[in-house]
PAGUDREN-736526 format. One record per residue (C-alpha): x, y, z; residue number from 0; residue in one letter. Coordinates in Angstrom, 1 decimal. Layout:
REM PAGUDREN-736526
guke u = X; v = Y; w = Z; nr = NUM; rest = A
...
This chain:
REM PAGUDREN-736526
guke u = 5.5; v = 16.7; w = -5.5; nr = 0; rest = M
guke u = 2.0; v = 15.5; w = -4.1; nr = 1; rest = N
guke u = -1.9; v = 14.5; w = -4.7; nr = 2; rest = K
guke u = -2.7; v = 17.8; w = -4.2; nr = 3; rest = A
guke u = -1.2; v = 19.0; w = -7.3; nr = 4; rest = I
guke u = -3.0; v = 15.9; w = -9.2; nr = 5; rest = I
guke u = -6.6; v = 17.3; w = -8.0; nr = 6; rest = A
guke u = -6.5; v = 20.5; w = -9.1; nr = 7; rest = G
guke u = -5.0; v = 19.0; w = -12.4; nr = 8; rest = M
guke u = -7.6; v = 16.2; w = -12.5; nr = 9; rest = A
guke u = -10.4; v = 19.3; w = -12.4; nr = 10; rest = A
guke u = -8.8; v = 21.2; w = -15.0; nr = 11; rest = G
guke u = -9.2; v = 18.5; w = -17.0; nr = 12; rest = V
guke u = -13.1; v = 17.8; w = -16.3; nr = 13; rest = L
guke u = -13.5; v = 21.5; w = -17.1; nr = 14; rest = V
guke u = -11.6; v = 20.5; w = -20.3; nr = 15; rest = V
guke u = -13.8; v = 17.8; w = -20.9; nr = 16; rest = G
guke u = -16.8; v = 20.1; w = -20.7; nr = 17; rest = L
guke u = -15.9; v = 22.6; w = -23.1; nr = 18; rest = V
guke u = -14.4; v = 19.6; w = -25.7; nr = 19; rest = F
guke u = -16.6; v = 17.1; w = -24.7; nr = 20; rest = S
guke u = -16.5; v = 15.6; w = -28.7; nr = 21; rest = P
guke u = -12.9; v = 15.2; w = -28.1; nr = 22; rest = L
guke u = -13.4; v = 13.2; w = -24.9; nr = 23; rest = F
guke u = -15.9; v = 11.1; w = -26.4; nr = 24; rest = N
guke u = -13.7; v = 9.9; w = -29.5; nr = 25; rest = S
guke u = -12.1; v = 6.7; w = -29.9; nr = 26; rest = P
guke u = -8.6; v = 7.4; w = -27.6; nr = 27; rest = I
guke u = -11.3; v = 7.7; w = -24.4; nr = 28; rest = F
guke u = -13.9; v = 6.2; w = -25.6; nr = 29; rest = G
guke u = -17.8; v = 7.2; w = -25.1; nr = 30; rest = S
guke u = -19.1; v = 7.6; w = -21.8; nr = 31; rest = A
guke u = -21.9; v = 5.0; w = -22.2; nr = 32; rest = Q
guke u = -18.9; v = 2.0; w = -23.2; nr = 33; rest = A
guke u = -16.9; v = 3.1; w = -20.4; nr = 34; rest = Q
guke u = -20.0; v = 2.8; w = -18.2; nr = 35; rest = N
guke u = -20.3; v = -0.9; w = -18.9; nr = 36; rest = Q
guke u = -18.6; v = -3.5; w = -16.8; nr = 37; rest = G
guke u = -16.8; v = -6.2; w = -17.9; nr = 38; rest = T
guke u = -19.5; v = -9.0; w = -16.3; nr = 39; rest = G
guke u = -16.2; v = -10.7; w = -13.8; nr = 40; rest = V
guke u = -17.1; v = -10.9; w = -10.4; nr = 41; rest = T
guke u = -14.0; v = -11.2; w = -8.2; nr = 42; rest = R
guke u = -14.6; v = -12.7; w = -4.8; nr = 43; rest = H
guke u = -12.0; v = -12.2; w = -1.7; nr = 44; rest = Y
guke u = -12.5; v = -13.1; w = 1.8; nr = 45; rest = T
guke u = -11.3; v = -11.5; w = 4.6; nr = 46; rest = M
guke u = -10.8; v = -13.0; w = 8.1; nr = 47; rest = V
guke u = -10.4; v = -10.2; w = 10.8; nr = 48; rest = A
guke u = -8.6; v = -11.3; w = 14.3; nr = 49; rest = D
guke u = -6.3; v = -9.9; w = 16.8; nr = 50; rest = E
guke u = -2.9; v = -12.0; w = 17.3; nr = 51; rest = M
guke u = 0.8; v = -11.4; w = 18.1; nr = 52; rest = E
guke u = 3.2; v = -10.6; w = 15.6; nr = 53; rest = V
guke u = 6.5; v = -9.9; w = 15.3; nr = 54; rest = Q
guke u = 7.4; v = -6.5; w = 13.6; nr = 55; rest = V
guke u = 10.9; v = -5.5; w = 14.2; nr = 56; rest = A
guke u = 13.7; v = -8.3; w = 14.3; nr = 57; rest = P
guke u = 16.3; v = -8.5; w = 16.4; nr = 58; rest = D
guke u = 19.3; v = -6.2; w = 15.9; nr = 59; rest = N
guke u = 21.2; v = -3.7; w = 17.4; nr = 60; rest = P
guke u = 18.5; v = -0.5; w = 17.2; nr = 61; rest = L
guke u = 15.9; v = -3.1; w = 18.5; nr = 62; rest = H
guke u = 17.5; v = -5.9; w = 20.6; nr = 63; rest = P
guke u = 15.6; v = -9.1; w = 20.9; nr = 64; rest = G
guke u = 12.8; v = -7.9; w = 18.3; nr = 65; rest = G
guke u = 9.3; v = -6.3; w = 19.0; nr = 66; rest = I
guke u = 6.3; v = -8.4; w = 20.0; nr = 67; rest = M
guke u = 3.1; v = -6.4; w = 19.4; nr = 68; rest = Y
guke u = -0.4; v = -7.6; w = 20.3; nr = 69; rest = N
guke u = -1.7; v = -6.5; w = 16.4; nr = 70; rest = A
guke u = -5.2; v = -6.7; w = 14.3; nr = 71; rest = M
guke u = -4.6; v = -8.3; w = 11.4; nr = 72; rest = V
guke u = -7.0; v = -9.4; w = 8.3; nr = 73; rest = F
guke u = -6.2; v = -12.9; w = 6.9; nr = 74; rest = N
guke u = -3.0; v = -13.2; w = 9.8; nr = 75; rest = D
guke u = -1.0; v = -10.3; w = 8.2; nr = 76; rest = T
guke u = -0.2; v = -6.6; w = 8.2; nr = 77; rest = I
guke u = -0.8; v = -5.8; w = 5.4; nr = 78; rest = P
guke u = -3.9; v = -7.4; w = 4.7; nr = 79; rest = G
guke u = -3.4; v = -9.3; w = 1.6; nr = 80; rest = P
guke u = -3.4; v = -7.3; w = -2.2; nr = 81; rest = V
guke u = -7.2; v = -7.0; w = -3.7; nr = 82; rest = V
guke u = -6.3; v = -6.7; w = -7.7; nr = 83; rest = A
guke u = -9.1; v = -6.2; w = -10.3; nr = 84; rest = A
guke u = -9.6; v = -4.3; w = -13.7; nr = 85; rest = N
guke u = -11.1; v = -1.6; w = -14.1; nr = 86; rest = V
guke u = -15.1; v = -2.1; w = -14.5; nr = 87; rest = G
guke u = -15.3; v = -5.5; w = -12.6; nr = 88; rest = D
guke u = -17.2; v = -6.5; w = -9.6; nr = 89; rest = T
guke u = -15.6; v = -7.1; w = -6.1; nr = 90; rest = I
guke u = -17.4; v = -9.6; w = -3.6; nr = 91; rest = E
guke u = -15.8; v = -9.0; w = -0.4; nr = 92; rest = F
guke u = -17.0; v = -11.7; w = 2.8; nr = 93; rest = T
guke u = -15.8; v = -10.2; w = 6.1; nr = 94; rest = L
guke u = -15.5; v = -12.9; w = 8.6; nr = 95; rest = V
guke u = -14.6; v = -11.9; w = 12.3; nr = 96; rest = N
guke u = -13.0; v = -14.1; w = 14.1; nr = 97; rest = E
guke u = -11.9; v = -12.1; w = 17.2; nr = 98; rest = G
guke u = -12.8; v = -10.5; w = 20.3; nr = 99; rest = T
guke u = -14.2; v = -7.2; w = 18.9; nr = 100; rest = T
guke u = -16.2; v = -5.4; w = 16.1; nr = 101; rest = I
guke u = -14.3; v = -5.1; w = 12.8; nr = 102; rest = H
guke u = -15.7; v = -3.6; w = 9.7; nr = 103; rest = S
guke u = -14.0; v = -2.5; w = 6.4; nr = 104; rest = L
guke u = -14.1; v = 1.0; w = 4.3; nr = 105; rest = D
guke u = -13.0; v = 0.6; w = 0.7; nr = 106; rest = F
guke u = -11.1; v = 3.6; w = -0.5; nr = 107; rest = H
guke u = -12.0; v = 2.6; w = -4.0; nr = 108; rest = A
guke u = -15.7; v = 2.7; w = -3.6; nr = 109; rest = G
guke u = -18.2; v = 5.1; w = -4.1; nr = 110; rest = I
guke u = -21.4; v = 4.7; w = -2.0; nr = 111; rest = G
guke u = -20.5; v = 1.4; w = -1.7; nr = 112; rest = D
guke u = -16.8; v = 1.7; w = 0.3; nr = 113; rest = A
guke u = -18.9; v = 0.2; w = 4.3; nr = 114; rest = L
guke u = -19.0; v = -2.8; w = 5.1; nr = 115; rest = S
guke u = -20.9; v = -1.7; w = 8.3; nr = 116; rest = G
guke u = -20.1; v = -3.5; w = 11.6; nr = 117; rest = N
guke u = -19.4; v = -7.1; w = 11.5; nr = 118; rest = V
guke u = -19.7; v = -8.9; w = 15.2; nr = 119; rest = A
guke u = -17.9; v = -11.3; w = 16.7; nr = 120; rest = P
guke u = -18.0; v = -14.6; w = 15.3; nr = 121; rest = G
guke u = -20.3; v = -13.3; w = 12.2; nr = 122; rest = E
guke u = -19.9; v = -12.7; w = 8.8; nr = 123; rest = S
guke u = -21.0; v = -10.2; w = 6.0; nr = 124; rest = K
guke u = -20.8; v = -10.2; w = 2.4; nr = 125; rest = T
guke u = -20.9; v = -6.8; w = -0.1; nr = 126; rest = W
guke u = -20.1; v = -6.1; w = -3.0; nr = 127; rest = T
guke u = -18.0; v = -3.0; w = -4.9; nr = 128; rest = L
guke u = -18.1; v = -1.5; w = -8.2; nr = 129; rest = Q
guke u = -14.2; v = -1.4; w = -9.5; nr = 130; rest = A
guke u = -15.3; v = 2.2; w = -11.5; nr = 131; rest = K
guke u = -12.0; v = 3.9; w = -10.8; nr = 132; rest = T
guke u = -8.2; v = 2.9; w = -11.8; nr = 133; rest = A
guke u = -5.6; v = 3.4; w = -9.5; nr = 134; rest = G
guke u = -4.3; v = 2.1; w = -6.0; nr = 135; rest = A
guke u = -6.4; v = 2.3; w = -2.5; nr = 136; rest = F
guke u = -6.4; v = 1.8; w = 0.8; nr = 137; rest = L
guke u = -8.5; v = -0.2; w = 2.5; nr = 138; rest = Y
guke u = -8.7; v = -0.7; w = 6.5; nr = 139; rest = H
guke u = -10.5; v = -1.5; w = 9.3; nr = 140; rest = C
guke u = -13.4; v = 1.0; w = 10.2; nr = 141; rest = G
guke u = -13.5; v = -0.3; w = 13.9; nr = 142; rest = A
guke u = -17.4; v = 0.1; w = 15.4; nr = 143; rest = D
guke u = -18.8; v = 2.8; w = 12.7; nr = 144; rest = G
guke u = -15.0; v = 4.5; w = 13.3; nr = 145; rest = L
guke u = -14.9; v = 4.7; w = 17.1; nr = 146; rest = F
guke u = -11.3; v = 3.4; w = 17.8; nr = 147; rest = G
guke u = -10.6; v = 3.3; w = 13.7; nr = 148; rest = V
guke u = -7.1; v = 5.5; w = 15.0; nr = 149; rest = W
guke u = -6.1; v = 2.0; w = 16.9; nr = 150; rest = E
guke u = -7.1; v = -1.0; w = 14.3; nr = 151; rest = H
guke u = -5.5; v = 1.1; w = 11.9; nr = 152; rest = I
guke u = -2.7; v = 1.3; w = 13.8; nr = 153; rest = A
guke u = -2.6; v = -1.8; w = 14.9; nr = 154; rest = N
guke u = -2.1; v = -3.3; w = 11.3; nr = 155; rest = G
guke u = -5.5; v = -3.6; w = 10.0; nr = 156; rest = M
guke u = -5.2; v = -2.4; w = 6.6; nr = 157; rest = Y
guke u = -3.9; v = -3.5; w = 2.9; nr = 158; rest = G
guke u = -4.1; v = -2.5; w = -0.6; nr = 159; rest = G
guke u = -6.8; v = -2.3; w = -3.8; nr = 160; rest = I
guke u = -5.4; v = -2.2; w = -7.0; nr = 161; rest = I
guke u = -7.5; v = -1.5; w = -9.6; nr = 162; rest = V
guke u = -5.7; v = -1.9; w = -13.2; nr = 163; rest = H
guke u = -6.8; v = 0.4; w = -15.8; nr = 164; rest = P
guke u = -8.0; v = -0.2; w = -19.6; nr = 165; rest = K
guke u = -4.9; v = 0.5; w = -21.2; nr = 166; rest = R
guke u = -2.0; v = -0.8; w = -19.1; nr = 167; rest = E
guke u = 1.6; v = -1.1; w = -20.3; nr = 168; rest = A
guke u = 3.5; v = -4.8; w = -18.9; nr = 169; rest = P
guke u = 5.4; v = -4.5; w = -16.0; nr = 170; rest = A
guke u = 6.8; v = -6.0; w = -12.8; nr = 171; rest = K
guke u = 5.0; v = -5.3; w = -10.0; nr = 172; rest = E
guke u = 5.2; v = -4.9; w = -6.6; nr = 173; rest = F
guke u = 3.1; v = -4.2; w = -3.5; nr = 174; rest = Y
guke u = 4.7; v = -2.4; w = -0.6; nr = 175; rest = M
guke u = 2.0; v = -0.7; w = 2.4; nr = 176; rest = V
guke u = 3.8; v = 1.2; w = 5.2; nr = 177; rest = F
guke u = 2.6; v = 1.8; w = 8.4; nr = 178; rest = G
guke u = 2.9; v = 3.3; w = 12.4; nr = 179; rest = E
guke u = 3.6; v = 1.2; w = 15.2; nr = 180; rest = I
guke u = 2.2; v = 3.1; w = 18.6; nr = 181; rest = Y
guke u = 4.2; v = 0.5; w = 21.3; nr = 182; rest = N
guke u = 3.4; v = 1.2; w = 25.2; nr = 183; rest = G
guke u = 6.0; v = -1.6; w = 25.7; nr = 184; rest = A
guke u = 9.1; v = 0.0; w = 23.0; nr = 185; rest = D
guke u = 11.5; v = 2.2; w = 25.6; nr = 186; rest = K
guke u = 13.0; v = 3.5; w = 22.0; nr = 187; rest = G
guke u = 16.0; v = 3.2; w = 19.7; nr = 188; rest = L
guke u = 18.6; v = 0.8; w = 21.0; nr = 189; rest = F
guke u = 16.5; v = -0.2; w = 24.2; nr = 190; rest = E
guke u = 13.5; v = -2.3; w = 22.5; nr = 191; rest = G
guke u = 10.9; v = -3.8; w = 24.8; nr = 192; rest = A
guke u = 12.6; v = -5.9; w = 27.0; nr = 193; rest = G
guke u = 11.1; v = -8.8; w = 26.4; nr = 194; rest = N
guke u = 7.4; v = -7.5; w = 26.8; nr = 195; rest = Q
guke u = 4.8; v = -7.8; w = 24.0; nr = 196; rest = T
guke u = 3.3; v = -4.3; w = 23.3; nr = 197; rest = G
guke u = 0.0; v = -2.8; w = 23.1; nr = 198; rest = S
guke u = -1.7; v = 0.3; w = 21.2; nr = 199; rest = F
guke u = -0.6; v = 3.6; w = 23.0; nr = 200; rest = D
guke u = -3.2; v = 6.7; w = 22.2; nr = 201; rest = V
guke u = -0.2; v = 9.0; w = 23.8; nr = 202; rest = G
guke u = 1.8; v = 8.3; w = 21.3; nr = 203; rest = K
guke u = -0.6; v = 8.4; w = 18.8; nr = 204; rest = L
guke u = -1.6; v = 11.8; w = 19.6; nr = 205; rest = L
guke u = 1.6; v = 13.1; w = 20.0; nr = 206; rest = A
guke u = 2.4; v = 11.9; w = 16.2; nr = 207; rest = D
guke u = 5.5; v = 9.7; w = 18.1; nr = 208; rest = D
guke u = 5.2; v = 6.2; w = 16.3; nr = 209; rest = P
guke u = 8.0; v = 3.7; w = 17.5; nr = 210; rest = D
guke u = 8.3; v = 2.0; w = 14.2; nr = 211; rest = L
guke u = 7.2; v = 2.9; w = 10.7; nr = 212; rest = V
guke u = 6.7; v = -0.9; w = 8.8; nr = 213; rest = L
guke u = 7.3; v = -2.3; w = 5.5; nr = 214; rest = T
guke u = 4.9; v = -4.9; w = 4.7; nr = 215; rest = N
guke u = 4.5; v = -5.4; w = 8.6; nr = 216; rest = G
guke u = 7.9; v = -5.4; w = 9.7; nr = 217; rest = V
guke u = 10.3; v = -2.9; w = 10.6; nr = 218; rest = A
guke u = 13.2; v = -2.8; w = 8.0; nr = 219; rest = H
guke u = 11.4; v = -6.1; w = 6.5; nr = 220; rest = K
guke u = 13.4; v = -5.9; w = 3.2; nr = 221; rest = Y
guke u = 16.6; v = -4.3; w = 4.1; nr = 222; rest = V
guke u = 20.1; v = -6.8; w = 5.2; nr = 223; rest = P
guke u = 22.0; v = -4.0; w = 6.8; nr = 224; rest = G
guke u = 23.1; v = -0.2; w = 6.4; nr = 225; rest = I
guke u = 26.8; v = 1.1; w = 6.6; nr = 226; rest = G
guke u = 30.3; v = 0.6; w = 5.0; nr = 227; rest = Q
guke u = 33.0; v = 2.2; w = 6.8; nr = 228; rest = A
guke u = 30.5; v = 1.3; w = 10.2; nr = 229; rest = T
guke u = 28.4; v = -1.5; w = 9.4; nr = 230; rest = P
guke u = 25.0; v = -1.6; w = 10.8; nr = 231; rest = L
guke u = 23.1; v = -5.2; w = 10.5; nr = 232; rest = P
guke u = 19.5; v = -5.2; w = 10.6; nr = 233; rest = L
guke u = 17.8; v = -8.0; w = 9.2; nr = 234; rest = N
guke u = 19.7; v = -11.2; w = 8.8; nr = 235; rest = P
guke u = 16.2; v = -12.7; w = 7.1; nr = 236; rest = D
guke u = 16.0; v = -10.0; w = 4.7; nr = 237; rest = A
guke u = 14.6; v = -11.0; w = 1.2; nr = 238; rest = Q
guke u = 15.2; v = -8.0; w = -1.3; nr = 239; rest = V
guke u = 13.3; v = -7.2; w = -4.3; nr = 240; rest = F
guke u = 15.0; v = -8.5; w = -7.7; nr = 241; rest = K
guke u = 14.7; v = -6.4; w = -11.1; nr = 242; rest = V
guke u = 16.0; v = -6.5; w = -14.6; nr = 243; rest = K
guke u = 18.5; v = -3.5; w = -15.9; nr = 244; rest = P
guke u = 16.2; v = -1.4; w = -17.9; nr = 245; rest = G
guke u = 12.6; v = -3.5; w = -17.0; nr = 246; rest = E
guke u = 9.6; v = -1.6; w = -16.4; nr = 247; rest = L
guke u = 8.9; v = -1.5; w = -12.6; nr = 248; rest = T
guke u = 5.4; v = -0.6; w = -11.2; nr = 249; rest = R
guke u = 4.8; v = 0.1; w = -7.1; nr = 250; rest = W
guke u = 1.6; v = 0.3; w = -5.5; nr = 251; rest = Y
guke u = 2.4; v = 2.3; w = -2.6; nr = 252; rest = I
guke u = 0.3; v = 2.9; w = 0.4; nr = 253; rest = V
guke u = 0.0; v = 4.6; w = 2.6; nr = 254; rest = N
guke u = -2.2; v = 3.8; w = 5.9; nr = 255; rest = P
guke u = -0.8; v = 5.8; w = 9.0; nr = 256; rest = G
guke u = -2.2; v = 6.6; w = 10.6; nr = 257; rest = P
guke u = -1.2; v = 10.0; w = 11.1; nr = 258; rest = N
guke u = 2.3; v = 10.6; w = 8.8; nr = 259; rest = G
guke u = 2.9; v = 11.0; w = 5.0; nr = 260; rest = Y
guke u = 5.2; v = 9.3; w = 3.6; nr = 261; rest = V
guke u = 8.1; v = 11.0; w = 1.5; nr = 262; rest = G
guke u = 8.6; v = 8.4; w = -1.3; nr = 263; rest = F
guke u = 12.0; v = 8.2; w = -3.0; nr = 264; rest = H
guke u = 14.1; v = 5.9; w = -4.8; nr = 265; rest = F
guke u = 17.7; v = 6.7; w = -3.4; nr = 266; rest = I
guke u = 20.0; v = 6.7; w = -6.5; nr = 267; rest = N
guke u = 16.9; v = 6.1; w = -9.2; nr = 268; rest = G
guke u = 14.2; v = 8.6; w = -10.8; nr = 269; rest = M
guke u = 10.4; v = 8.0; w = -10.4; nr = 270; rest = I
guke u = 7.0; v = 8.6; w = -12.6; nr = 271; rest = D
guke u = 4.0; v = 9.0; w = -10.8; nr = 272; rest = V
guke u = 0.9; v = 7.8; w = -12.6; nr = 273; rest = R
guke u = -2.1; v = 8.8; w = -10.0; nr = 274; rest = D
guke u = -5.6; v = 10.4; w = -11.3; nr = 275; rest = G
guke u = -7.6; v = 9.1; w = -14.0; nr = 276; rest = N
guke u = -10.2; v = 9.7; w = -16.5; nr = 277; rest = V
guke u = -12.7; v = 6.9; w = -17.3; nr = 278; rest = R
guke u = -11.0; v = 4.4; w = -16.6; nr = 279; rest = G
guke u = -7.4; v = 5.2; w = -18.0; nr = 280; rest = N
guke u = -4.4; v = 6.4; w = -16.1; nr = 281; rest = F
guke u = -4.1; v = 10.6; w = -16.6; nr = 282; rest = L
guke u = -0.7; v = 10.2; w = -18.9; nr = 283; rest = G
guke u = 2.2; v = 10.4; w = -16.3; nr = 284; rest = R
guke u = 1.5; v = 13.7; w = -14.4; nr = 285; rest = P
guke u = 4.5; v = 13.3; w = -13.3; nr = 286; rest = V
guke u = 7.5; v = 11.9; w = -15.2; nr = 287; rest = L
guke u = 11.0; v = 11.8; w = -13.7; nr = 288; rest = Q
guke u = 10.4; v = 13.2; w = -10.3; nr = 289; rest = D
guke u = 12.5; v = 12.6; w = -7.2; nr = 290; rest = E
guke u = 10.0; v = 12.1; w = -4.4; nr = 291; rest = T
guke u = 6.7; v = 12.0; w = -4.2; nr = 292; rest = W
guke u = 4.4; v = 12.9; w = -0.9; nr = 293; rest = T
guke u = 1.4; v = 10.3; w = -0.6; nr = 294; rest = I
guke u = -0.7; v = 11.8; w = 2.3; nr = 295; rest = P
guke u = -2.2; v = 9.3; w = 5.3; nr = 296; rest = P
guke u = -5.0; v = 7.5; w = 3.9; nr = 297; rest = G
guke u = -3.4; v = 7.4; w = 0.2; nr = 298; rest = S
guke u = -1.3; v = 5.7; w = -2.3; nr = 299; rest = A
guke u = 0.3; v = 5.6; w = -5.5; nr = 300; rest = S
guke u = 1.4; v = 4.3; w = -8.2; nr = 301; rest = V
guke u = 5.1; v = 4.7; w = -9.3; nr = 302; rest = I
guke u = 7.0; v = 3.5; w = -12.3; nr = 303; rest = E
guke u = 10.7; v = 3.1; w = -12.2; nr = 304; rest = A
guke u = 13.3; v = 1.7; w = -14.5; nr = 305; rest = T
guke u = 16.5; v = 0.9; w = -12.9; nr = 306; rest = F
guke u = 20.3; v = 0.3; w = -14.3; nr = 307; rest = P
guke u = 22.5; v = -2.5; w = -12.8; nr = 308; rest = E
guke u = 22.9; v = -1.8; w = -9.0; nr = 309; rest = G
guke u = 21.3; v = -1.4; w = -5.5; nr = 310; rest = T
guke u = 18.6; v = 1.2; w = -5.0; nr = 311; rest = Y
guke u = 16.7; v = 1.8; w = -2.1; nr = 312; rest = V
guke u = 13.2; v = 2.9; w = -1.6; nr = 313; rest = G
guke u = 12.8; v = 4.8; w = 1.5; nr = 314; rest = V
guke u = 10.2; v = 7.4; w = 3.1; nr = 315; rest = D
guke u = 12.5; v = 10.3; w = 2.8; nr = 316; rest = H
guke u = 11.6; v = 11.8; w = 6.7; nr = 317; rest = N
guke u = 14.8; v = 9.8; w = 7.9; nr = 318; rest = M
guke u = 13.4; v = 9.3; w = 11.6; nr = 319; rest = S
guke u = 10.9; v = 7.3; w = 9.9; nr = 320; rest = H
guke u = 14.1; v = 5.4; w = 8.0; nr = 321; rest = V
guke u = 15.6; v = 4.8; w = 11.2; nr = 322; rest = L
guke u = 12.0; v = 3.4; w = 12.2; nr = 323; rest = K
guke u = 12.3; v = 0.6; w = 9.6; nr = 324; rest = G
guke u = 10.7; v = 2.5; w = 6.7; nr = 325; rest = A
guke u = 13.1; v = 1.1; w = 3.8; nr = 326; rest = A
guke u = 13.8; v = -1.3; w = 1.3; nr = 327; rest = F
guke u = 16.5; v = -2.6; w = -1.0; nr = 328; rest = V
guke u = 16.0; v = -3.7; w = -4.4; nr = 329; rest = V
guke u = 18.5; v = -5.0; w = -6.8; nr = 330; rest = V
guke u = 19.3; v = -4.7; w = -10.8; nr = 331; rest = S
guke u = 20.3; v = -7.9; w = -12.2; nr = 332; rest = S
guke u = 20.3; v = -9.8; w = -14.8; nr = 333; rest = D
guke u = 20.0; v = -12.6; w = -12.1; nr = 334; rest = E
guke u = 16.2; v = -11.4; w = -11.7; nr = 335; rest = A
guke u = 13.5; v = -13.7; w = -12.8; nr = 336; rest = Q
guke u = 9.5; v = -12.9; w = -13.1; nr = 337; rest = P
guke u = 8.2; v = -14.9; w = -10.0; nr = 338; rest = D
guke u = 11.1; v = -13.5; w = -7.6; nr = 339; rest = D
guke u = 8.8; v = -11.7; w = -5.8; nr = 340; rest = H
guke u = 9.1; v = -11.4; w = -1.9; nr = 341; rest = P
guke u = 6.8; v = -13.4; w = -0.1; nr = 342; rest = E
guke u = 3.5; v = -11.6; w = -0.3; nr = 343; rest = G
guke u = 4.2; v = -8.6; w = -2.5; nr = 344; rest = T
guke u = 2.9; v = -9.8; w = -5.9; nr = 345; rest = R
guke u = 0.7; v = -8.3; w = -7.4; nr = 346; rest = V
guke u = -1.9; v = -10.5; w = -9.5; nr = 347; rest = P
guke u = -1.2; v = -8.1; w = -13.1; nr = 348; rest = S
guke u = -3.8; v = -7.2; w = -15.9; nr = 349; rest = K
guke u = -3.1; v = -9.6; w = -18.2; nr = 350; rest = A
guke u = -3.4; v = -12.5; w = -15.5; nr = 351; rest = E
guke u = -6.9; v = -11.0; w = -14.4; nr = 352; rest = L
guke u = -8.2; v = -11.4; w = -18.3; nr = 353; rest = G
guke u = -7.6; v = -8.0; w = -19.1; nr = 354; rest = G
guke u = -6.0; v = -6.4; w = -22.3; nr = 355; rest = R
guke u = -2.9; v = -4.2; w = -21.9; nr = 356; rest = T
């Protein structure tokens, strides 16, 4: 399944809406005038653009010594922080450029107000975005009027915007961003970078040959190891995701690429997909109890799942990507707590933001 199917469904819904407009103006959907009214709430976010050296793979048999990389970042992290709002809110952004090159922002959640324009080193800029569409969306650096945008994305300048719909069931929510690294110093699996700090390699980008596929900034960040008969340790410092059996969980899966698709799947689990919306509400459940959902580069999806007691693994089901880092472990047990998210993965809920479920 993929998001192209949802586009076709949405187009069909729009046609039906034109024919049966009285239905869509009923109390179920609300009048067009009511839906166009904002909440009157303005949420403020500051993004600090910079360049810095970061670790993108731990020391393990696949990457001896670990992998260091000359990255580009928002707020010192890959990915940048999650931006959360309720549909109808106004989001005010300030971009501060503390780096040495031009940076900018492109928000896939906006229509007509999605671009910041260039911000030179040492300068800042503030502008607003209207959160009119519910869902999960990518934001990324647009470089110098798109010149070099491929490099800035590949270097880590991306994140996710979450816009909660008008009606939404409470859930334990998680922020998960996949992203590719094209590293000129990485010699490949089982060799590593030989204590070198790598930088962007445009040849590898053009060849669609990423060295790593990161989960929230690090390959195998949330995977202690794999294998039973032949164990392969991957990350001794890994945090895993914890949920309660039967608890509704919601995963905002963001794929900045810049090149590859994510075939998202929970090993040992099933998923519901909530992509697409009509006038501020998700379009029901376009895909129910699916196995794998395709997320194109430059896109994001809202995935829901419940887990019986046990251990599960979220993956990009491209197996070369799993080997390069695109996996994370979920443990379902009664020991899970509402606030035990791994650092940086918690998404403010609709209720926390002042909205009614």
